N, C-alpha and C positions, 0 to 999 in steps of 0.2 A: 221457406219456413212452413208453409201450409202442407207441402208434400211430406216433409219430415214428420209433422204432427200426425198426418193421416196414416203414414206407415207405422208409426209407433202405436196408434190406436188399433190398427189392423193386427199388429203383432200381439197386442194385448188380447184382442178378440180371439185370436188363434192360439192363445196361451203359449206363445213362443218367446215371451220376453226373457225367459230364463236362458235363452241361447245368447249369451253375451257376445260371442264372436260375431254372430249375425247382426245383432243390434249395433255393435261398434262399427262393423263394416258399412252398414247402411248409413249411420251418422257421418262417417268419414267420406263416403263416396257420392252421396246425393249432391253435394255442392260442386262436384266435378263434372256432372252431366251437362251435355249441351242442351240447348233449348228444345230441340226436337225430341230428344230422349226424355226430357222432363215431362213434356206434354204427353208422350206415349205412356210413361209410368203413371201419370195422373189418371189416364184413361183406364189402364189396367187395374189400378187400385179402386177406381170407381166401379168397374165391372165386378170385381171381387166383393166389394162392400154390398153391391146390389144383390148378388147371389146369396150372400150370407144372411141378408135380412128377409129372404123369401121363406 
């Protein structure tokens, strides 16, 4: 749930929420990720968020 919320916030920040195909794909696929992939995606989102706030 936390990753899903972070990704949706990131899409909003990037003004990409209008891309419904991407948003739907993310919503559907996040739950299918393995634990290692989920951890890596959290790290990637964190790095992107950090760069955007600079």
